[in-house]
N, C-alpha and C positions, 0 to 999 in steps of 0.2 A: 687341515680341513681341505681336501685338495678341490672340493667342488666350489669352494669361494673363489672363483674366477674374476677377474676385474669386471666383467660382464654381470657377474651373478651379484658381485657387491654393488653395483649401481643399481640394480633392481631392488635390491634389499633395501637400499638407501632411500630410494624413490617411494616405496611402500610404507617405509617406518614412520609411526607416529610418535617417536622419541627422538631426543637428540643424537646427533652422530655418536658424541663420544660416550654415550649409553649403549647405543647400538653396537659399537665397536667392543665395549666391555661384554656386551651379551654374546658376541661372536669369537671372544678370546683373541682380538685382534688389536694392534695398536690404532689410535685414531687416525694417524697419518695414512694407514693403509686405504681408508674410505676415501681419503683425498686424491691418493695416488691412482685409485682406480679409476679416476674421472680423467687421467692424462688423455689427451686427444678428444676428450668430450666435455671441455669447459674448463681443465686445469692444466697449467703448465708449470713445469717444474723449472725454478729460477734460482740464482746464485744468493745463498744466504749471508754472504760476506757482509757486514754491516756497514762498511765503507762504501759499498756500491748500493746496498739496499736502501738506507735511510735518506741519502740525497734524493733518490727516486721516489721515496714515499712523500718526502717533503712537497713534491710538487702536485700532489693529489688534491692539496686544499683541506677543507674541513672533512674529518672522518670520524670514526668512532674506533678507539683503542682499547682492546680487550685482553687482560691477562687473567689467569686462573690458576688456583691449586683443585684437588679434589674438594675442598670444603668451601671456597668462597671465589667469588667471580668479581672483578672490577672493570667497569666500562666507563671510559671519558669520551666526551665529544670535544674535537679541537683540531689543533693543527700540530704537526711534528716540526719543530724548529729547535735551533741551537744543539744541534747534534754534535758530540764530541766524541771521537773515537779512541779506543785504548786497545792494546793487546789482551790484556785479561778483563778489562771493564770498560763499558762505554756508557753514555747516557744522552737523553735529550732533556732540555731544560725548558720547555715551554710551560707558562704557567698553568695551562690544563693538561697538557700531555707530558707528564713528568716523569721519566723511567729511569732505570739502571739496567744495563743488559751485559751479559756474561757471554762473550761471543763464543766459547768453545762448545755451548750447549745449542748453538744455532747450527743445524745440522741440515734439516730437510725444509725446503720453502717453496710454496705455490703460491702462483697467481689463478685465482679461481674466479671464473665468469660463468653461471649457472643461472637460468631462467631468471637474468636480469639482477642477480645478487653478485657483486663483485667483492673479493676480499683479497688480502695477502695473508697467508696462514703458515707459520713457522712451528716446526717441531724439533724435539731433541734426537739424540741417536736411537732412542727406545721407540720415537714414533709419538710421544707425548707432547701435546700442545705448549708451546713456549708462550707464544705471543700472536695475535690476530689484528688485521686491520680491515674494518669494515667500511666500505664507500657509503655515502650518503646521497641524497638526490642533489646536492649542492657540489660533489666532487667532481674534479675534471677528469671526465672519462677518457679524453684525449691523452692525458698523462698517464692513466692506467694503461692504455693501449700500448704506449711508448715503453713505461716500465716492463711491462711483460715480454715485448720484443727484443729490448736491451739486454734483460738479465735471463732470458731464456737459456738453459742450459743444452748442450748437444744432445744428451740422451733425454728422450721424450717418451720411451717406451718400456726400459727396463725397470724390473721392480726391485724395491730396496731390500735389502736383508737387515731388518731393524734389530737392534741390540736388545738383550733381556732388560726389561724395566729394574732399575735398581731396588732393592730391598729396603725399607725404612731403617733409618740408622737407630732410632731410640735414644735415651740419654745416654751419654757417654762421660762417666766420671773416673778420675784417677785419683784416688783417695790421698796418695802421697803430695798431691799438689794442690790440695784445697787450701791450705794456709796462704801457699804463694798467691793463689787465686784471688783470696780476699786482700791482701795486702796491695797487690798490684792493680787490682778493680778499682781500691779507693784512692789510688794515685792517678787514675786516668785524667786527661785533659781534653779528650776528644772520643766521642762515641764509637768512632771508627777503628779506634785501638782496640775495642773488645774483641772483634773476631780474630785479631792477630794473636791476643792473649790467650784465648781459650784453645786456639790451634795449637801454639807453642806449647801449652800443657797438655796438650792430647786429650781434649776435651771436646764439647760442642755446646751449643747454646742452651739447650734445655738441661744438659749435665750440670753446667755451670750454675743455672738458676736453682736447680735443687740442692746443690752442694754450698752455695753461697750463704744462704741464710740471712737474717735481719742484720744491719738495716739496708741492706744492698737490694733485698728482693723481698716480697710477701706475696703468699699464695692466695688467690681470690677464689672465692665461690664462682661457679659457672654462671649462675644468675646474675653475677656483676656485669657481664657482656650487656645484656639488655638494660640494665639500669645505666650503664656508660652512654649507650646509644640515647637513650630516653632524656639523660641529663645534657648532652650536647645539643640535641634538638631544643629542649625547653629552655635552655639558658643561651641559646643562639651561639655556641661556641665554635671557634675555628680550630681545628685539628689537621693533623697530617695522618693520613691513614694509607699504610702500606701492605700491598697484596702482591704475593710473588710466588715464583717456583724457581726450580734450579737455575733457569736461565734468564729470568726478567722479574723485575720487581716494578709495579706501577704504583704511582703516589696520587692521592688525592689530597688537595690542600684546600680548606674552606669549610663551611659549615654542612651539616647533614640535618634536612628538613622534613623530608616525607618518609616516615618509617611505616612498614607495612608488614604485618607477620602472616604468611601464607603456609599453612603446614609447618614443616621444620624449617621453612627458608625465613630469615629475616631480611627484609628488602629496605634498601634506601633508593627512592625512585625521584630524584631530583633531575631538574631539567636537563642538565648536561653532565649529570653523573649519577650512575646506577651501580649499586651494590649488591650481591645475592650472597648470603651467609648461611650455611648448613648449621643452625644452631644446636641440632642434635650429634654433630661432630665434635662440639666442644667439649674437651677433657681435662685440659688444666690451664688456668689462667693465671698470669702473674703481674704484679705490679713492680717493675724494675727501675731503680735509679743508678745512673750512670753520671759521674761528675765530669764537667767539662769547664774550659776557662769561662764560659759565659753563664755558669751556674748548673745546676742538676739537670739531667735529661729525663725526664719522667716517661715511662710508656707502661702501656698495658697491651700484654702479649698472649696470643692464644694458641694452644697447641691440641691437635688430634690425640686419639687413643694410641697411636703409633709413634707419637713424639714428633710429628711433623709440623712445623710451623704453618698457622693459619693466617695470622695478620699481626701487625702491629699498629698502634696508635699513641701517637705523640701529641702534647699541644702546640699549637703553632707558635712560634717564636714572636719576641714582643716587637722585634723591629718588621714583622710581616704582620702586623694588627693583631697578633694573638695577646693571650692574657695569662702568662706563666702562673700566677698565683690562683687565677680561678681553676686551670688545670689541675694544679697541686691540690687545692681543696676537692674537687671532685674525685681524684684518684684516692685521697686519703678517705672519702667517704664511703668508697665501695666496699661491700660486705667481704669479710675475709672467707678462706676456706673453712669449712665445719672442723672444729678441732684444732685448728693451726694456732 
């Protein structure tokens, strides 16, 4: 669409009554293109290198951290602290802003200051949002100005050639490896061994769940998700809730108190934690058990109709004031998939 110049995109964005990600989808553009159109008009292209970006974000003070996929958005208020870099994976370990980052997907980054709203926005090679940092009233504006100046890249005018968005992978199963999957899954001693196992067997997460069967996994009814949220609220349970995309996983650890259904959206609207889940995107729900040295790790995991992971929910560990027995009881009570 040759008429979609940066000036025209800015105009469309100003007049839009929908979120930028939805406007971009309507226009057939990646969301990052709408941000890039603001270069010189409030947006600054910055270095996405995590070892430079995260120490600078730490200086901003209290902010809101946002990570999303097409079906779920997680928002946490807090500070970025305890950053640990890594070639393939990095992390922040603050009690409130707890994240895992995969640097190869942190490709396009911008510092944005438009109409008094300031943010750091990071996108992958296809221009899909990976993570966003939104400043609050108490955030350090001088630190934001310093971050923008120090991380600004030389090219503040050229437009990016975004890569095609990867197609959903769907479930991948290798029939000849199912027996090995079950045997080695049962011998795991740490949940992190799971990804390596399924990768080695040329499967993926959803494929492994479909192949493994009882007692390792149990298919749940889609309605079990609402039941799970309501039970967590009603029993004042402590959980770990993971929401992510290819480049970032953000984790909420704690209770979920204020549940509100608004159309297809199931919302958690707690004081320093918000969650927005498209309940109409829920297609496959699995109760999953992975053995560890500290006992079984039980999770409830949701996938969309394309086989993409929406969220994972675990009970909080006992050493972090969780109640593993109460969580195990909750998972056992969840309704199974009809006919399963």
